[in-house]
Backbone bond lengths (Angstrom), bond angles and torsions (degrees), N, CA, C in turn:
res aa  C-N    CA-C-N  psi(-1)  N-CA   C-N-CA  omega(-1)  CA-C   N-CA-C  phi
1 M - - - 1.456 - - 1.528 108.70 -
2 K 1.326 115.51 140.80 1.463 121.31 -176.83 1.531 109.12 -137.44
3 H 1.328 116.68 150.30 1.473 123.10 177.16 1.516 108.24 -117.28
4 I 1.338 115.77 131.18 1.471 120.05 174.29 1.522 110.07 -131.05
5 N 1.331 114.17 150.48 1.459 122.61 173.42 1.523 106.38 -109.93
6 I 1.331 116.48 131.53 1.460 121.59 -175.54 1.525 109.30 -125.39
7 K 1.320 116.47 132.26 1.469 121.36 173.18 1.526 106.65 -117.55
8 V 1.330 115.58 121.84 1.458 121.20 -178.63 1.523 107.89 -111.07
9 T 1.340 116.46 125.81 1.453 120.99 -179.68 1.524 110.53 -116.24
10 G 1.322 114.76 160.16 1.460 121.55 -178.00 1.517 109.09 125.38
11 K 1.332 116.27 -153.18 1.465 120.49 175.14 1.526 106.50 -87.24
12 V 1.333 115.08 84.95 1.465 120.24 -172.40 1.531 112.72 -125.61
13 Q 1.329 117.32 3.99 1.462 120.19 173.38 1.525 108.06 -115.13
14 G 1.331 115.80 142.65 1.458 120.30 -179.07 1.521 113.40 80.44
15 V 1.339 116.61 14.28 1.477 121.05 -178.77 1.539 110.71 -128.51
16 F 1.333 116.56 23.81 1.471 123.31 179.55 1.527 112.71 63.16
17 F 1.343 116.38 29.48 1.470 119.85 -179.79 1.522 110.83 -64.34
18 R 1.331 117.28 -46.06 1.472 119.62 -178.24 1.526 111.69 -63.41
19 A 1.320 116.87 -47.61 1.467 120.46 -179.21 1.527 110.90 -62.74
20 S 1.325 116.70 -41.20 1.466 120.65 178.73 1.519 111.07 -66.59
21 T 1.334 116.76 -38.88 1.463 121.28 178.12 1.525 110.32 -61.63
22 K 1.335 116.57 -43.98 1.466 119.90 178.66 1.526 110.50 -62.18
23 A 1.319 117.87 -43.86 1.468 121.05 -179.17 1.526 110.66 -60.67
24 V 1.334 116.60 -44.31 1.466 120.97 179.72 1.523 110.54 -67.25
25 A 1.327 116.80 -44.38 1.470 120.96 179.69 1.530 111.05 -61.12
26 D 1.338 116.51 -44.11 1.468 120.15 179.00 1.527 110.42 -62.10
27 Q 1.314 116.50 -41.88 1.463 121.37 -179.65 1.533 111.18 -63.81
28 M 1.336 116.28 -35.16 1.463 121.00 -177.06 1.533 112.90 -90.52
29 G 1.334 117.22 -6.10 1.465 120.42 -179.36 1.517 113.60 79.07
30 I 1.320 116.92 24.24 1.466 122.20 -179.89 1.524 109.38 -86.55
31 K 1.324 116.15 140.36 1.465 122.42 177.90 1.525 108.63 -109.94
32 G 1.352 116.26 148.90 1.459 120.37 178.29 1.507 111.56 146.77
33 F 1.350 116.17 -144.88 1.462 120.00 179.08 1.524 110.90 -156.14
34 V 1.336 114.66 165.10 1.462 122.30 175.94 1.518 107.44 -136.23
35 K 1.344 116.38 141.75 1.468 119.77 177.95 1.521 110.20 -152.07
36 N 1.333 114.45 153.94 1.462 121.16 173.40 1.519 108.89 -78.03
37 E 1.328 116.02 145.33 1.458 121.20 175.77 1.529 109.13 -108.81
38 K 1.318 115.64 157.66 1.459 121.77 -177.44 1.530 111.87 -61.42
39 D 1.335 117.39 -28.90 1.469 121.17 -178.15 1.531 113.48 -80.62
40 G 1.351 116.99 4.30 1.461 120.59 178.41 1.522 114.09 94.16
41 S 1.324 117.00 -3.29 1.464 120.58 178.80 1.528 109.79 -88.93
42 V 1.329 115.26 173.91 1.460 122.36 173.21 1.529 107.11 -118.06
43 Y 1.338 116.27 133.86 1.454 122.39 -179.17 1.527 109.07 -112.63
44 I 1.322 115.87 132.18 1.462 122.23 -177.92 1.521 109.02 -129.62
45 E 1.329 116.13 136.79 1.455 121.26 166.20 1.511 105.97 -116.08
46 A 1.329 117.20 129.10 1.459 121.22 -174.08 1.522 110.86 -136.94
47 E 1.343 114.91 141.62 1.468 121.74 177.55 1.523 109.85 -130.86
48 A 1.316 114.93 129.98 1.468 122.20 177.49 1.525 107.33 -174.73
49 E 1.328 115.60 -176.51 1.462 120.13 173.95 1.536 108.57 -68.31
50 P 1.340 117.69 147.08 1.468 120.73 -176.30 1.527 114.79 -52.56
51 V 1.321 118.69 -40.67 1.468 120.36 -178.05 1.535 110.81 -65.41
52 I 1.324 116.81 -35.35 1.469 120.82 177.59 1.526 109.72 -70.00
53 L 1.331 117.05 -41.92 1.465 120.38 178.38 1.520 111.35 -62.91
54 D 1.326 117.76 -35.67 1.468 120.66 177.43 1.526 110.56 -60.57
55 A 1.320 116.80 -43.46 1.471 121.02 178.57 1.532 110.24 -66.55
56 F 1.325 116.99 -38.17 1.468 121.98 178.68 1.530 110.77 -64.71
57 I 1.325 116.58 -41.67 1.471 120.84 177.41 1.526 109.93 -61.34
58 D 1.327 116.58 -41.68 1.470 119.83 177.03 1.524 110.42 -58.12
59 W 1.344 116.85 -42.00 1.464 119.80 178.33 1.529 110.25 -64.70
60 C 1.331 117.53 -42.10 1.469 121.38 -179.71 1.527 111.66 -59.46
61 K 1.313 117.05 -32.51 1.471 121.17 179.67 1.524 111.58 -69.12
62 E 1.321 117.07 -21.63 1.467 122.46 177.52 1.523 110.89 -98.79
63 G 1.334 116.34 -49.19 1.458 121.57 -178.18 1.519 112.06 73.00
64 P 1.346 115.91 -177.00 1.456 119.56 178.61 1.528 111.44 -72.01
65 E 1.304 115.57 171.27 1.463 122.86 -171.42 1.527 115.55 -50.78
66 K 1.328 117.62 -44.09 1.471 120.06 -173.81 1.523 113.97 -89.61
67 S 1.317 117.98 -2.27 1.464 120.65 -179.26 1.526 110.88 -82.84
68 V 1.345 114.62 158.65 1.462 121.77 172.43 1.525 105.84 -130.34
69 V 1.333 116.37 102.47 1.460 121.12 -177.11 1.525 109.56 -86.30
70 D 1.337 115.33 120.56 1.468 120.89 177.71 1.525 111.73 -92.90
71 G 1.336 116.53 -33.24 1.455 118.98 -177.48 1.519 111.95 -158.09
72 V 1.332 114.98 151.64 1.462 121.89 176.11 1.525 107.33 -133.82
73 E 1.332 115.31 116.94 1.474 121.37 179.85 1.523 107.86 -107.01
74 I 1.323 116.45 128.10 1.464 121.24 -176.08 1.525 109.81 -122.40
75 N 1.327 115.31 131.86 1.462 121.33 175.61 1.518 109.46 -133.25
76 D 1.333 116.37 140.95 1.460 120.40 175.35 1.527 109.00 -72.30
77 G 1.327 115.32 149.09 1.458 120.63 177.60 1.518 110.04 -138.94
78 E 1.329 115.41 179.78 1.462 120.86 178.86 1.512 110.05 -85.66
79 L 1.332 116.04 141.61 1.461 120.62 178.32 1.523 110.68 -59.03
80 K 1.332 116.15 134.94 1.466 121.84 178.22 1.519 111.40 -115.79
81 S 1.322 117.17 -2.35 1.474 122.78 178.32 1.526 112.40 53.27
82 F 1.340 115.70 52.44 1.459 120.30 175.37 1.527 109.43 -59.77
83 R 1.331 116.25 149.82 1.464 120.23 -179.44 1.523 112.59 -94.55
84 N 1.338 116.75 -23.11 1.467 120.87 179.51 1.526 108.80 -155.01
85 F 1.321 116.91 -170.78 1.468 120.77 177.39 1.515 107.57 -116.73
86 E 1.323 116.23 126.57 1.457 120.94 -174.57 1.527 111.92 -124.00
87 V 1.333 114.24 151.11 1.461 121.56 169.17 1.515 106.29 -94.98
88 V 1.325 116.49 120.68 1.466 121.09 176.12 1.519 106.73 -87.00
89 K 1.330 115.97 116.82 1.465 121.03 -172.67 1.515 112.95 -77.10
90 K 1.332 117.84 -42.78 1.469 119.86 -176.03 1.515 110.12 -133.77
91 N 1.311 114.46 144.13 1.456 120.24 173.72 1.529 106.43 -94.14
92 L 1.314 117.43 114.96 1.463 121.30 -175.58 1.523 112.66 -67.84
93 L 1.323 117.77 -10.14 1.466 120.26 -179.08 1.519 112.81 -86.99
94 W 1.340 117.98 -8.70 1.475 119.73 -178.14 1.493 110.31 -76.83
């Protein structure tokens, strides 16, 4: 099991990126969350086996139909043992 943090930049808000990410993550058995960031990017934390995460990263580089992904930044993180994959609707710090 591996944990990664992903930052996706480009036209990734307002194009169902979060909902599509959850659908793909659920289908692949990935646990974690996805949320919009104030800077217009999308932030994802994901946990799964490395081979599954590799396929998920490939999907993130494409995104849903109406998105335009300019960049995907990936960093390893510590396992948090998420129980499911969630869309975080609001950032309470904004």
